[in-house]
GUKE-260667 format. One record per residue: residue number from 1; x, y, z of N, C-alpha, C in turn. Coordinates in steps of 0.05 Angstrom, whole numbers. Example, Ala and Ser with C-alpha at 12.3 -4.5 7.8 and 13.67 -1.06 7.14 Angstrom:
BEGIN
(site 1 (264 -114 156) (246 -90 156) (264 -66 156))
(site 2 (257 -45 142) (273 -21 143) (258 1 157))
***
This chain:
BEGIN
(site 1 (253 186 76) (227 198 82) (208 178 95))
(site 2 (193 187 115) (173 170 128) (146 178 118))
(site 3 (132 158 107) (106 163 95) (85 147 111))
(site 4 (64 162 120) (43 149 136) (18 144 119))
(site 5 (10 119 118) (-15 111 105) (-35 102 127))
(site 6 (-58 115 128) (-80 104 145) (-99 89 128))
(site 7 (-98 63 130) (-116 45 114) (-139 37 131))
(site 8 (-160 54 131) (-182 52 150) (-204 34 140))
(site 9 (-202 24 116) (-223 6 105) (-210 -13 85))
(site 10 (-221 -36 80) (-208 -57 64) (-202 -48 35))
(site 11 (-219 -33 21) (-212 -25 -6) (-186 -9 -8))
(site 12 (-178 5 13) (-154 22 12) (-129 5 9))
(site 13 (-130 -20 17) (-106 -37 15) (-99 -42 -14))
(site 14 (-119 -50 -30) (-113 -54 -59) (-105 -28 -72))
(site 15 (-118 -6 -65) (-112 20 -77) (-83 27 -74))
(site 16 (-73 25 -49) (-46 34 -43) (-24 13 -46))
(site 17 (-33 -12 -51) (-13 -34 -52) (10 -28 -71))
(site 18 (5 -22 -97) (28 -17 -115) (45 7 -107))
(site 19 (32 27 -96) (46 52 -87) (64 46 -64))
(site 20 (53 31 -44) (69 24 -21) (93 6 -29))
(site 21 (88 -13 -46) (110 -31 -55) (132 -15 -69))
(site 22 (123 4 -85) (143 20 -100) (159 38 -81))
(site 23 (146 50 -61) (159 68 -43) (176 55 -22))
(site 24 (169 30 -15) (181 17 9) (211 11 5))
(site 25 (220 10 -20) (248 4 -25) (266 27 -17))
(site 26 (256 52 -18) (273 75 -12) (263 92 12))
(site 27 (239 85 22) (227 102 43) (216 85 65))
(site 28 (213 96 89) (201 82 111) (171 86 110))
(site 29 (156 63 111) (127 64 109) (115 58 136))
(site 30 (96 75 145) (82 71 170) (52 66 162))
(site 31 (41 43 170) (14 37 164) (-3 34 189))
(site 32 (-24 49 191) (-44 45 212) (-70 36 200))
(site 33 (-86 22 216) (-112 12 206) (-131 10 229))
(site 34 (-155 2 223) (-175 -5 244) (-190 -30 235))
(site 35 (-201 -45 254) (-214 -70 247) (-242 -65 235))
(site 36 (-244 -63 209) (-269 -58 195) (-268 -73 168))
(site 37 (-290 -88 162) (-294 -100 136) (-270 -114 125))
(site 38 (-258 -132 140) (-236 -150 131) (-210 -135 127))
(site 39 (-208 -110 138) (-183 -95 133) (-159 -109 145))
(site 40 (-161 -118 169) (-138 -131 182) (-131 -157 168))
(site 41 (-151 -172 160) (-146 -198 147) (-133 -193 120))
(site 42 (-141 -172 105) (-129 -166 79) (-100 -157 82))
(site 43 (-95 -141 103) (-67 -133 108) (-49 -157 114))
(site 44 (-60 -176 128) (-45 -201 133) (-41 -216 107))
(site 45 (-61 -215 89) (-60 -230 64) (-38 -219 46))
(site 46 (-35 -192 46) (-14 -180 28) (13 -178 42))
(site 47 (14 -183 68) (39 -184 82) (51 -157 91))
(site 48 (34 -137 93) (44 -111 103) (46 -110 133))
(site 49 (66 -96 144) (67 -91 172) (48 -68 179))
(site 50 (33 -70 200) (13 -50 207) (9 -48 237))
(site 51 (-4 -27 246) (-12 -24 274) (-41 -17 274))
(site 52 (-57 -32 290) (-85 -26 293) (-88 -3 313))
(site 53 (-101 18 304) (-106 41 322) (-135 47 322))
(site 54 (-148 45 345) (-177 51 347) (-194 30 336))
(site 55 (-220 37 332) (-240 18 322) (-260 33 306))
(site 56 (-279 18 293) (-301 30 279) (-325 32 299))
(site 57 (-339 55 297) (-360 60 317) (-388 55 306))
(site 58 (-391 40 284) (-417 32 275) (-430 52 257))
(site 59 (-455 48 251) (-470 64 232) (-483 89 244))
(site 60 (-489 88 270) (-504 111 282) (-487 136 283))
(site 61 (-500 158 276) (-486 184 273) (-474 193 300))
(site 62 (-489 190 322) (-478 199 347) (-453 183 356))
(site 63 (-454 157 350) (-430 141 357) (-406 149 340))
(site 64 (-411 156 315) (-390 165 297) (-378 191 307))
(site 65 (-396 210 315) (-387 236 324) (-370 232 349))
(site 66 (-378 214 367) (-362 209 391) (-335 196 384))
(site 67 (-336 177 365) (-312 162 359) (-291 177 343))
(site 68 (-300 197 329) (-281 212 311) (-258 225 327))
(site 69 (-263 241 347) (-241 253 362) (-225 232 378))
(site 70 (-238 211 386) (-224 190 401) (-202 177 383))
(site 71 (-209 170 359) (-189 158 341) (-168 178 332))
(site 72 (-176 203 328) (-157 224 321) (-135 226 343))
(site 73 (-144 226 368) (-124 228 390) (-107 203 392))
(site 74 (-120 180 387) (-104 155 388) (-83 155 367))
(site 75 (-90 163 343) (-71 164 321) (-48 185 327))
(site 76 (-56 208 337) (-36 228 343) (-16 218 364))
(site 77 (-27 205 385) (-10 194 406) (10 174 395))
(site 78 (0 156 377) (17 135 366) (38 147 347))
(site 79 (31 167 331) (48 177 310) (68 198 319))
(site 80 (63 211 342) (80 234 350) (109 226 354))
(site 81 (113 201 362) (141 191 366) (152 179 340))
(site 82 (134 171 322) (143 160 296) (154 182 277))
(site 83 (143 206 281) (152 230 265) (151 225 235))
(site 84 (127 220 224) (125 217 195) (129 245 182))
(site 85 (137 244 156) (141 269 141) (117 277 125))
(site 86 (100 258 118) (77 264 101) (56 242 105))
(site 87 (31 249 102) (9 230 105) (-7 228 79))
(site 88 (-18 205 73) (-35 201 50) (-56 180 57))
(site 89 (-80 185 47) (-102 167 54) (-124 169 33))
(site 90 (-141 149 32) (-166 149 16) (-189 145 36))
(site 91 (-206 165 38) (-230 164 55) (-224 160 84))
(site 92 (-200 165 93) (-195 165 122) (-201 193 132))
(site 93 (-223 196 146) (-231 222 155) (-213 232 178))
(site 94 (-198 214 189) (-180 221 212) (-153 232 203))
(site 95 (-143 222 181) (-116 227 172) (-109 256 168))
(site 96 (-125 272 154) (-117 300 150) (-115 316 175))
(site 97 (-134 312 194) (-133 327 219) (-109 318 236))
(site 98 (-104 292 237) (-80 283 252) (-55 294 240))
(site 99 (-53 294 214) (-29 306 200) (-26 335 208))
(site 100 (-48 350 209) (-48 378 216) (-37 381 245))
(site 101 (-46 364 263) (-37 365 291) (-7 358 293))
(site 102 (2 341 275) (30 333 275) (48 353 261))
(site 103 (35 372 247) (50 392 232) (62 382 206))
(site 104 (49 363 193) (60 352 168) (39 355 146))
(site 105 (47 356 121) (28 358 99) (13 332 94))
(site 106 (-10 333 81) (-25 309 76) (-39 310 49))
(site 107 (-43 286 38) (-60 283 14) (-84 267 22))
(site 108 (-107 277 15) (-132 263 21) (-146 257 -6))
(site 109 (-153 231 -10) (-167 223 -34) (-195 213 -27))
(site 110 (-214 219 -45) (-241 207 -41) (-256 209 -68))
(site 111 (-273 189 -73) (-290 189 -97) (-319 186 -89))
(site 112 (-326 191 -64) (-354 188 -54) (-364 216 -45))
(site 113 (-380 228 -62) (-389 255 -57) (-410 257 -35))
(site 114 (-420 233 -26) (-440 233 -5) (-428 230 24))
(site 115 (-403 225 26) (-391 219 52) (-388 245 68))
(site 116 (-401 246 91) (-400 270 108) (-372 275 119))
(site 117 (-357 254 122) (-329 257 132) (-311 272 114))
(site 118 (-320 277 89) (-304 294 71) (-301 322 82))
(site 119 (-320 331 97) (-320 359 106) (-295 366 123))
(site 120 (-290 352 145) (-265 358 160) (-240 350 144))
(site 121 (-242 330 128) (-219 321 112) (-211 342 91))
(site 122 (-231 353 77) (-225 374 57) (-214 399 71))
(site 123 (-224 405 94) (-215 429 109) (-186 426 117))
(site 124 (-178 403 128) (-151 400 139) (-130 390 120))
(site 125 (-138 377 98) (-118 366 80) (-102 388 66))
(site 126 (-77 381 60) (-61 400 44) (-69 399 15))
(site 127 (-72 374 4) (-81 370 -23) (-104 350 -23))
(site 128 (-123 355 -41) (-147 338 -44) (-146 326 -72))
(site 129 (-146 300 -74) (-145 286 -100) (-172 273 -104))
(site 130 (-186 280 -126) (-212 268 -132) (-211 260 -162))
(site 131 (-228 241 -170) (-229 233 -198) (-240 255 -216))
(site 132 (-235 252 -242) (-241 273 -261) (-270 281 -263))
(site 133 (-289 263 -255) (-318 268 -258) (-330 283 -234))
(site 134 (-315 287 -213) (-325 302 -190) (-320 332 -194))
(site 135 (-340 346 -200) (-338 375 -206) (-331 391 -181))
(site 136 (-321 415 -185) (-314 432 -163) (-339 440 -147))
(site 137 (-362 441 -159) (-387 447 -144) (-391 426 -123))
(site 138 (-387 400 -130) (-391 379 -110) (-371 380 -88))
(site 139 (-346 387 -95) (-325 388 -75) (-329 413 -57))
(site 140 (-337 435 -69) (-341 460 -54) (-364 457 -33))
(site 141 (-384 441 -40) (-406 437 -21) (-396 425 5))
(site 142 (-373 412 4) (-362 400 29) (-336 415 37))
(site 143 (-335 440 30) (-314 459 38) (-286 452 27))
(site 144 (-286 440 4) (-260 435 -9) (-252 459 -27))
(site 145 (-231 473 -20) (-222 496 -35) (-210 487 -62))
(site 146 (-217 502 -83) (-208 496 -110) (-177 496 -111))
(site 147 (-164 513 -95) (-135 515 -96) (-121 489 -86))
(site 148 (-136 473 -71) (-125 448 -60) (-130 424 -79))
(site 149 (-150 427 -97) (-161 403 -111) (-144 396 -136))
(site 150 (-138 371 -138) (-125 360 -162) (-142 337 -171))
(site 151 (-149 337 -197) (-165 315 -208) (-147 295 -223))
(site 152 (-151 270 -217) (-136 249 -231) (-154 236 -252))
(site 153 (-143 227 -273) (-159 215 -295) (-170 187 -287))
(site 154 (-194 182 -297) (-206 155 -293) (-218 152 -266))
(site 155 (-218 127 -257) (-229 119 -231) (-207 108 -213))
(site 156 (-211 109 -187) (-189 101 -169) (-182 71 -172))
(site 157 (-202 55 -180) (-197 26 -184) (-176 22 -206))
(site 158 (-175 39 -226) (-155 36 -247) (-127 41 -237))
(site 159 (-124 56 -215) (-97 63 -205) (-81 38 -198))
(site 160 (-95 18 -186) (-81 -6 -178) (-86 -30 -196))
(site 161 (-109 -31 -209) (-114 -53 -227) (-96 -53 -252))
(site 162 (-87 -29 -259) (-69 -26 -281) (-42 -39 -276))
(site 163 (-36 -44 -251) (-10 -56 -243) (-12 -86 -241))
(site 164 (-35 -99 -248) (-38 -127 -245) (-47 -141 -271))
(site 165 (-42 -167 -272) (-52 -183 -294) (-70 -205 -282))
(site 166 (-95 -207 -291) (-114 -226 -280) (-121 -247 -301))
(site 167 (-121 -272 -293) (-127 -294 -312) (-154 -305 -306))
(site 168 (-168 -312 -328) (-194 -325 -326) (-192 -355 -329))
(site 169 (-210 -370 -317) (-211 -399 -319) (-233 -406 -338))
(site 170 (-228 -425 -356) (-249 -436 -373) (-263 -459 -358))
(site 171 (-288 -453 -350) (-302 -472 -332) (-316 -494 -349))
(site 172 (-315 -518 -339) (-329 -540 -351) (-354 -548 -335))
(site 173 (-356 -538 -311) (-378 -544 -293) (-404 -533 -304))
(site 174 (-426 -548 -300) (-453 -539 -309) (-464 -517 -292))
(site 175 (-454 -515 -267) (-463 -494 -249) (-447 -468 -253))
(site 176 (-461 -446 -255) (-448 -420 -258) (-440 -410 -231))
(site 177 (-418 -395 -229) (-409 -384 -204) (-417 -355 -203))
(site 178 (-433 -349 -182) (-442 -321 -178) (-431 -311 -151))
(site 179 (-416 -290 -152) (-405 -278 -128) (-424 -255 -120))
(site 180 (-430 -253 -95) (-449 -232 -85) (-436 -217 -62))
(site 181 (-435 -190 -65) (-425 -173 -44) (-449 -157 -33))
(site 182 (-459 -164 -8) (-483 -151 2) (-479 -121 8))
(site 183 (-500 -108 18) (-500 -80 23) (-483 -73 48))
(site 184 (-472 -48 49) (-455 -40 72) (-472 -34 96))
(site 185 (-473 -52 115) (-490 -49 139) (-483 -25 156))
(site 186 (-457 -18 158) (-449 2 177) (-439 28 164))
(site 187 (-443 31 138) (-434 55 124) (-453 78 130))
(site 188 (-442 101 137) (-457 125 143) (-474 134 119))
(site 189 (-462 132 95) (-474 143 71) (-497 126 61))
(site 190 (-500 100 70) (-519 82 58) (-546 84 73))
(site 191 (-567 91 58) (-594 94 70) (-614 73 58))
(site 192 (-604 54 43) (-622 35 31) (-630 12 50))
(site 193 (-645 -7 38) (-655 -30 54) (-632 -49 62))
(site 194 (-637 -64 83) (-618 -84 92) (-630 -112 85))
(site 195 (-612 -131 78) (-620 -158 73) (-640 -161 50))
(site 196 (-641 -142 32) (-660 -143 10) (-652 -164 -11))
(site 197 (-627 -174 -10) (-618 -194 -29) (-626 -222 -21))
(site 198 (-636 -226 3) (-641 -253 14) (-660 -269 -4))
(site 199 (-683 -259 -13) (-700 -275 -30) (-687 -283 -57))
(site 200 (-672 -264 -68) (-658 -271 -93) (-637 -293 -89))
(site 201 (-622 -291 -68) (-602 -312 -62) (-615 -339 -58))
(site 202 (-637 -340 -44) (-651 -365 -40) (-662 -377 -67))
(site 203 (-670 -359 -85) (-680 -369 -111) (-658 -379 -129))
(site 204 (-634 -368 -125) (-612 -375 -143) (-595 -399 -134))
(site 205 (-596 -405 -108) (-576 -423 -97) (-578 -452 -107))
(site 206 (-601 -461 -116) (-604 -489 -125) (-591 -494 -152))
(site 207 (-590 -474 -169) (-580 -478 -197) (-553 -465 -202))
(site 208 (-542 -452 -182) (-517 -438 -185) (-500 -441 -160))
(site 209 (-474 -439 -164) (-456 -437 -141) (-455 -408 -132))
(site 210 (-466 -403 -108) (-468 -376 -96) (-446 -373 -75))
(site 211 (-430 -352 -79) (-409 -346 -59) (-415 -318 -48))
(site 212 (-420 -317 -22) (-425 -291 -9) (-399 -280 1))
(site 213 (-394 -255 -5) (-370 -241 4) (-379 -220 25))
(site 214 (-381 -229 50) (-392 -211 71) (-374 -188 78))
(site 215 (-385 -166 87) (-369 -143 94) (-360 -143 123))
(site 216 (-367 -164 138) (-358 -166 166) (-370 -190 179))
(site 217 (-362 -195 204) (-370 -219 218) (-400 -221 222))
(site 218 (-413 -199 229) (-442 -200 234) (-457 -207 209))
(site 219 (-449 -196 186) (-462 -202 161) (-457 -231 153))
(site 220 (-433 -241 159) (-427 -269 153) (-445 -288 169))
(site 221 (-450 -281 195) (-468 -297 212) (-496 -298 200))
(site 222 (-505 -276 189) (-532 -275 177) (-534 -296 155))
(site 223 (-514 -298 138) (-515 -316 115) (-507 -345 122))
(site 224 (-500 -350 147) (-494 -377 156) (-519 -390 169))
(site 225 (-541 -376 169) (-566 -387 179) (-575 -410 161))
(site 226 (-592 -428 173) (-601 -451 159) (-615 -445 133))
(site 227 (-630 -423 132) (-645 -417 108) (-627 -412 84))
(site 228 (-601 -408 88) (-583 -404 66) (-564 -428 62))
(site 229 (-573 -451 71) (-556 -475 68) (-552 -480 38))
(site 230 (-528 -488 31) (-521 -494 3) (-506 -472 -10))
(site 231 (-504 -449 3) (-487 -428 -8) (-461 -427 7))
(site 232 (-441 -414 -5) (-415 -411 8) (-412 -383 19))
(site 233 (-406 -381 45) (-401 -356 58) (-371 -354 62))
(site 234 (-358 -336 48) (-329 -334 48) (-320 -320 73))
(site 235 (-311 -336 93) (-303 -324 118) (-278 -307 116))
(site 236 (-259 -316 101) (-234 -301 97) (-235 -287 70))
(site 237 (-224 -263 69) (-225 -248 44) (-211 -262 21))
(site 238 (-222 -260 -3) (-210 -270 -27) (-196 -248 -41))
(site 239 (-174 -254 -55) (-161 -235 -72) (-178 -231 -97))
(site 240 (-175 -208 -110) (-189 -203 -135) (-183 -224 -155))
(site 241 (-158 -233 -156) (-150 -253 -176) (-166 -279 -172))
(site 242 (-171 -286 -146) (-186 -311 -141) (-215 -308 -150))
(site 243 (-226 -284 -147) (-254 -279 -155) (-256 -279 -186))
(site 244 (-239 -264 -199) (-240 -261 -228) (-235 -287 -242))
(site 245 (-219 -305 -229) (-211 -330 -241) (-234 -347 -252))
(site 246 (-257 -347 -236) (-278 -365 -245) (-306 -353 -241))
(site 247 (-308 -327 -240) (-333 -313 -236) (-349 -310 -262))
(site 248 (-374 -320 -262) (-391 -317 -285) (-408 -292 -283))
(site 249 (-415 -284 -258) (-430 -260 -254) (-424 -249 -226))
(site 250 (-422 -223 -224) (-417 -210 -198) (-441 -192 -192))
(site 251 (-453 -195 -169) (-475 -179 -160) (-466 -163 -135))
(site 252 (-466 -137 -137) (-455 -121 -115) (-474 -99 -106))
(site 253 (-478 -96 -80) (-495 -75 -70) (-479 -50 -65))
(site 254 (-465 -41 -86) (-449 -17 -83) (-421 -23 -73))
(site 255 (-404 -3 -74) (-377 -5 -63) (-355 -10 -84))
(site 256 (-331 -9 -74) (-307 -11 -91) (-305 -38 -106))
(site 257 (-311 -60 -92) (-307 -86 -104) (-325 -89 -129))
(site 258 (-349 -79 -129) (-366 -80 -152) (-354 -67 -176))
(site 259 (-342 -43 -171) (-329 -29 -193) (-303 -43 -203))
(site 260 (-288 -55 -184) (-264 -69 -191) (-271 -92 -211))
(site 261 (-291 -108 -204) (-298 -131 -221) (-308 -121 -248))
(site 262 (-324 -100 -248) (-335 -90 -273) (-312 -80 -291))
(site 263 (-293 -66 -280) (-270 -55 -295) (-254 -78 -308))
(site 264 (-254 -101 -295) (-239 -124 -305) (-254 -141 -325))
(site 265 (-278 -132 -333) (-292 -144 -355) (-312 -166 -348))
(site 266 (-315 -171 -322) (-335 -191 -313) (-363 -180 -314))
(site 267 (-383 -194 -324) (-411 -184 -323) (-418 -177 -294))
(site 268 (-425 -152 -289) (-429 -141 -262) (-455 -125 -260))
(site 269 (-470 -131 -240) (-495 -118 -235) (-494 -104 -208))
(site 270 (-499 -78 -207) (-502 -64 -182) (-531 -64 -174))
(site 271 (-536 -72 -149) (-563 -72 -138) (-565 -51 -116))
(site 272 (-548 -31 -117) (-547 -10 -96) (-574 3 -94))
(site 273 (-584 6 -69) (-611 15 -64) (-613 45 -58))
(site 274 (-591 59 -57) (-591 87 -50) (-583 103 -75))
(site 275 (-580 129 -72) (-573 147 -94) (-545 138 -104))
(site 276 (-543 135 -131) (-518 126 -142) (-496 147 -140))
(site 277 (-472 138 -137) (-449 156 -137) (-442 164 -165))
(site 278 (-429 187 -168) (-420 195 -195) (-402 175 -208))
(site 279 (-386 161 -192) (-367 142 -203) (-382 119 -216))
(site 280 (-404 110 -204) (-421 89 -215) (-434 98 -241))
(site 281 (-444 123 -241) (-456 133 -266) (-434 135 -288))
(site 282 (-410 143 -280) (-388 145 -299) (-383 118 -312))
(site 283 (-383 96 -296) (-378 69 -307) (-402 58 -323))
(site 284 (-426 65 -314) (-450 57 -328) (-451 69 -356))
(site 285 (-443 95 -358) (-443 109 -384) (-424 95 -404))
(site 286 (-403 82 -393) (-384 68 -410) (-392 38 -415))
(site 287 (-415 30 -405) (-424 3 -409) (-410 -18 -393))
(site 288 (-397 -10 -372) (-382 -29 -355) (-398 -40 -333))
(site 289 (-420 -27 -326) (-435 -34 -302) (-465 -30 -308))
(site 290 (-481 -50 -299) (-510 -47 -301) (-522 -42 -273))
(site 291 (-543 -26 -272) (-556 -20 -246) (-584 -32 -246))
(site 292 (-589 -51 -229) (-615 -64 -227) (-622 -67 -198))
(site 293 (-632 -46 -185) (-638 -47 -156) (-659 -67 -148))
(site 294 (-676 -74 -168) (-697 -94 -162) (-691 -120 -177))
(site 295 (-667 -128 -179) (-658 -152 -194) (-673 -177 -185))
(site 296 (-682 -193 -204) (-696 -218 -197) (-682 -241 -212))
(site 297 (-690 -265 -205) (-676 -289 -215) (-679 -292 -245))
(site 298 (-702 -283 -257) (-705 -285 -286) (-685 -267 -300))
(site 299 (-681 -243 -289) (-661 -225 -301) (-633 -236 -298))
(site 300 (-627 -249 -276) (-601 -262 -272) (-596 -283 -293))
(site 301 (-617 -300 -298) (-615 -321 -317) (-610 -310 -345))
(site 302 (-623 -288 -352) (-619 -276 -378) (-591 -265 -381))
(site 303 (-581 -252 -360) (-554 -241 -361) (-533 -263 -363))
(site 304 (-537 -285 -348) (-518 -307 -350) (-517 -319 -378))
(site 305 (-540 -320 -392) (-541 -331 -419) (-530 -312 -440))
(site 306 (-532 -286 -435) (-527 -267 -456) (-503 -249 -451))
(site 307 (-490 -251 -428) (-467 -234 -422) (-443 -252 -417))
(site 308 (-421 -246 -430) (-396 -261 -426) (-374 -242 -417))
(site 309 (-355 -253 -403) (-332 -237 -394) (-317 -226 -418))
(site 310 (-308 -201 -415) (-292 -188 -435) (-265 -181 -424))
(site 311 (-248 -170 -440) (-222 -160 -431) (-227 -136 -413))
(site 312 (-208 -131 -395) (-209 -108 -378) (-209 -82 -395))
(site 313 (-221 -61 -384) (-224 -36 -399) (-197 -22 -401))
(site 314 (-185 -22 -424) (-158 -11 -427) (-157 19 -424))
(site 315 (-178 33 -431) (-179 62 -428) (-175 70 -399))
(site 316 (-191 58 -381) (-189 65 -353) (-164 54 -340))
(site 317 (-154 32 -349) (-128 22 -339) (-105 40 -347))
(site 318 (-105 50 -371) (-85 69 -380) (-86 94 -363))
(site 319 (-110 104 -359) (-114 127 -342) (-104 122 -313))
(site 320 (-108 97 -304) (-99 90 -278) (-69 92 -275))
(site 321 (-54 85 -295) (-25 88 -294) (-17 118 -292))
(site 322 (-31 135 -307) (-26 163 -305) (-32 174 -277))
(site 323 (-55 165 -267) (-63 174 -240) (-44 166 -218))
(site 324 (-34 141 -220) (-15 131 -200) (11 148 -200))
(site 325 (20 155 -224) (44 172 -226) (39 200 -215))
(site 326 (14 209 -219) (6 236 -209) (6 236 -179))
(site 327 (-4 215 -167) (-4 213 -137) (25 214 -126))
(site 328 (42 199 -138) (70 199 -129) (83 226 -133))
(site 329 (77 239 -155) (88 265 -160) (79 285 -139))
(site 330 (53 285 -133) (43 304 -113) (53 298 -85))
(site 331 (57 272 -79) (68 264 -53) (96 276 -49))
(site 332 (112 274 -69) (140 284 -67) (141 314 -67))
(site 333 (122 327 -81) (121 356 -80) (117 367 -52))
(site 334 (101 352 -37) (94 362 -10) (118 362 9))
(site 335 (138 347 4) (161 345 22) (186 357 10))
(site 336 (184 371 -12) (208 383 -25) (218 407 -8))
***
C-alpha cells in the first residue's frame, strides 16, 4: 500500500513520526512538505525522505486564497504518477481536496476549531478525526458531517509522546534555563499582538539562560538584534528530548510545542494573546498548563521558585496509545 502524508507544518512531523516508522516496514510512504516553521529542517533531523511541494503564502488572507489552489495543483501534478492509495494529514488544508482529485480516500485530523482551512478539508475528507473535547457543534460550523467524524481520546500530543521516553537533567548551574516559543507571526488564526514578549525577555535575560525557539527565519532575525544580546536564538530546531532535558520553565505563545512540554511535566506558561483553543482549556482544566497573557518577570520568578518538573501525564499518554491505534485502524479500513 502507498500512503501519502502531507506534512505541511513542523508539528506534524512529531505527530506522525511513530506512525510512519511503524508503517514503513510494510508499506511505501510518500511524504510531501512545504518550507514553513522549520518543517524541512525537522524532516532532515528525523531522517525522512520527502519532497518539497509549493510554499507558504504568509499571513494575509488574499495571499492564502491565491496560494491554496496553486499548491493543490502542484500536489496533484506531483502525486498523479505516484498513485498513492490513501492520504492522511493533520491541518493540511490541501490534502483532502488533492486526494479527492486523485480519487483516493483521505483522513483529515485537526484540533484547532478556529482554522478556516477546516472548511474545505471537512468537506472533501473521507474521515475527520478530532480530539474528544471538540463537539459536533464546533465541527458542524465548519461543514463537518457527523457521519464522517471520529473522536480520538485525549490530545494529539499524546499520540506520539506516548511512544517516547524523555530524561531530565539534574542541573547544578545557578542560572535557570527558560525556553521561549514566540507567537505565530504568519498563522491565519492568530489575531494577537506581535513581539509582545520583548520586554519580558529583556527583563529576564540577565539572571536566566534564555533560549528563543523561533518559528522561522524572520523571527530569528528579530531576536538576533543587539537589544537581545546575551540570549540564545536557536537557529536549528531542537528535539523535544533536548528541550525537556534541562528546561526549568517553558513560555509559549500558543501552539503544539507549548502543549507538548506541558504534557511532559515541565512547568509551562501559555502567554497566548488570542482566544484560547479548546485543547488548551482541556489541559488547563487538568492543571497541566497555566495561562498568563500578561506575564511579567515577578510572576516568572515566583513560578521558578514554586513549580518543579513532574512526571509526564500518564492519563493522556495512555489515551495517546489508544488514539494512535485508532488512527491506524481507520487508515486500513479506508483501503479494505
